[in-house]
N, C-alpha and C positions, 0 to 999 in steps of 0.2 A: 504494500500500500504506500509506503514512504517513497518508493521509486516511481509511483504512478503507473505501474504496470498492471492496469485493471483487467486487461484481457487474460493475463496469466492467472489472476485471481479467479476470474470467471471459469477458465478451463480447469483450474485446480479444485474449485468448490462445487461445480455443477454436478459431478457424480454423487456427491454426498447429499445434495439437495433433491436428487431424483430418487433416492431410496424410499422404501415404504415407511421406515422409521424416521422421524424428524431428527435432523442433526442438532448439534449443540446450538444454543442461542447465538453464540459468537459467530458461527458460520453464516447464519441468516443475516446478521447485522453487517458483517464484512462484505457479503455479496451485495446486499442492498446499497451500501455506500459505494462499492465499486461501480454498480450500475448507475447510481446517481452521478458519480464523477465522469462516467462515459456519456452522460446525457440520455441514457436509456431509462427515462423516468417512469414509464409505465411498468417496465420490468422491476424497477426498484420498489414501486408501490406494491406490486404483487408479492415480492419477497418480504417486505415489511409486514404486509397483511398476514402472510403465512406465519411469520415469527410471532405476531401478536396472537394469532389463533392457537399456537402451540404453547407459548410461554407467558401470555398475558401482557397487560399494558405496562410500559415504563417510559420515562421521559425521553430516553435516547431514541427509541423507536418512534414515539409520537412526534418528536421534533424533526427527525429526518423525514418522516412521512408528511408532515406539514410542509416542509420545504419542497418536497416533490409535488404535492398538490398545488402549492403556490406557483411553482414554475410551469406547471401544466395549465395554469389559468383557472384552476378549481378553487376559487377564493373561499367559498362557503366551507368546503371540506378542510382546507388549510386552517381556517379559523376554528372549526370544531375540534380538530385534533390538538391544536396549540392550546385551546382553552382547557381541554382535558388534561394536558400536560401540566398546566398551571394549577389545576385542582390537586394533582398529585404532589407537586412541589411548587409553591407560589414564589419561591426565591430564585427566579430566573429572569433577571432584568432584560436580557435580549429578547426573550420570547414575549415578555410583557409589552415591550416596544412594538414588536411586530403585530401583536393582537390589537393594541391601541391604534396603530396606523391603519390597519385593515378596517377596523370599526369606523374610524373617521372617514375613510374614503368610500366604503361600500355600504354603510348603514345609514 
């Protein structure tokens, strides 16, 4: 990831994500971030959604998912997941700023 070799991450993790048993949470997260960095946002959303369905909500997944939704132009969905993230941990100044900015612009 540090070398920005996202295609290598994809080829290395894809076999694990294709198995019947879900891989560790970190594999989902790493693959989602790799897709996000490659600009394959719909694939990233799918991976983050799968991670949430297997491992539940956490702020890392929600914030990354919100970023993908925002970049895809799905403002309502971005706002929803970022607000859920703030419910879990309200001490996230950057996410608060994003939520406030979206509410000002779109509500």
